[in-house]
Steps between C-alpha positions, in 0.01 A plus 500: 500500500774381261860597587795505261779286637732559197821671581484787259773758486357814628542793268615832645190725570522754236333846478306375202343222723411772755325708239301201387401428860401866546248450210354205694476710815321783300230254410468379868480866620200555270327200651583629851363843432181342353449294814590784732238729347229233493228444770527130565211330681573159662215256550662300787436565862696381812233239551603332170819380666581249779778609744774241518761649722698819567818533290601858597451789738589853407454849639211558267323167500486126543564274204302168476529208268142458357342265257229606253182307580412472130825442308693339798795735418732630766559868553671722763247730656620817672238616753536869582292632795318825387530652855883469485511659155294794630711525818824520295344722244595260218183483283681670213801281517290182522295608198834571313611144596181350353528700184864400441432134579206484259697666219839323508554194283855367501658162568697611801242720672182389697180636365145517635257213447199655681411779743202493729376636834257429791391708800844498662767407245645578152623176333774484245491150332837415346667202348647249746867434454572175673884533514472748790689827556859559395560618853425145635728344240790730590455437881477113438819489271682778700596653170450425126755399245600775254348316193163475689518866609578594135198306389269679745658842434457466131122454551488788743684729241239414237217555747624836612571604143140410412356686794702813449407497130148514617583787742462284804753531785496209756681644796507172709740257325600233757506118527175490696315656193635254247326171454631177342248310289480125430704541182801645692462853355405799722226764520535843661187578708381745773431833345396659825765777431456488128417823313466628142722803465567761222825639627589506867342405829575587863339251733727341748413127501645159458696255722795662686776263387392541139427877488704712263705792618280756301187387689673552835608848386145604396628657184252342269572184313414287195538144373869501619387386839388165370848438343665584837271242665593247228864544593406424868304199388802356298729550800253328742440210275871424474601599857198398697476847655457858376811734452367766735369405843452653845232440769472880530313624188667845505852339517398262213396801295849659567663184372284511183590868441863415539470223250800297634449126524712183498446213266575135586820343356311244295308755299634525152675820375234542226224492766680748711534729191127493436424566869733800494291647213162423659585607852634840394363752748469754223185401306620695192795267473315179585460231238146481370482882516765603254451591127501131385246410772460130574736402225790586734373227736405241246827549304709472808772229512324319798215413257730378217361145541130622507290448202235782561263374233501140635451637855211722393322199338590270788691251284806470734491205737505663859808430717259428788156336492277523804335183614125541449293185545189664356357832389375579861813382685599738775812315623725779372324754728572521879233387753296793629248545773136488375324833461129513467332759269257721687134531417253784526138557401591865423689618189777730620627787305291417204547846331880499556533171314244541229765476229611153612 
């Protein structure tokens, strides 16, 4: 990847540039819809990959670093136990996750490489991003510099703009779901709560510290919840902790609905201004949801030094580069106890998972 180290004066992001970018998004949406409606058959099976080590454990599955036995390429393999999916009544949601992952194609969003299954598991094979989770980086550094936070936020804005243009709502924006790749750029992953919507949706889901007020109130919501979560993310990157916190979930929700938070003294006034617009408890007044849409965010003074075109095409040299010794390096992932995949001679829930 070639980065442009030239110090070019960043032109103000004009509405004309936004219109031009929207035409680009229109073309990407057509590709998304084409993939979403297609029946894609994958030739790979879980036996085609060697397990290297565990790199993540979530509520819906275990993530392994694996290596393709034929190409020797590394991937992240999410192993989801069928019995757990049945128990939690999540077949429809898992299928939606698979469909979204196989359809999205964007620089800052993780997409599906392969999908396969065996008697006990569904496997989502994804690209391996050797830089680790953004969560790990924040914890290691305590907090990020504002220029680094701006760099990551700009990519998140472009990723969410793309997803929303494709009618996809993410609903679980948080540092644990953002991966850093070898180039220093990021990718948004984990579409376990992802959904395609036409207007509004009502499901209560997400991570408590990142949940928007309108989800708590069960009034129905739209893409505005992702912009709220982006505001929480910006705050946490710069502060090292979320703006709303309480060990009691109900009291945490009260704080979120109240919408009052304190910003650290070292946070710049322009950043505080953007957060005020993103963390507005009224979704109809929140940036990203107004008449101008995402342009309100991209044109905000906090992003004055951001060249959106250069970010999109990954031509800016990243403020932080992860140390990756090779493509299969896992040193940026925490050590985890080994988990063995189960085996069974009987194929469980074959009819339920026939579409995978």
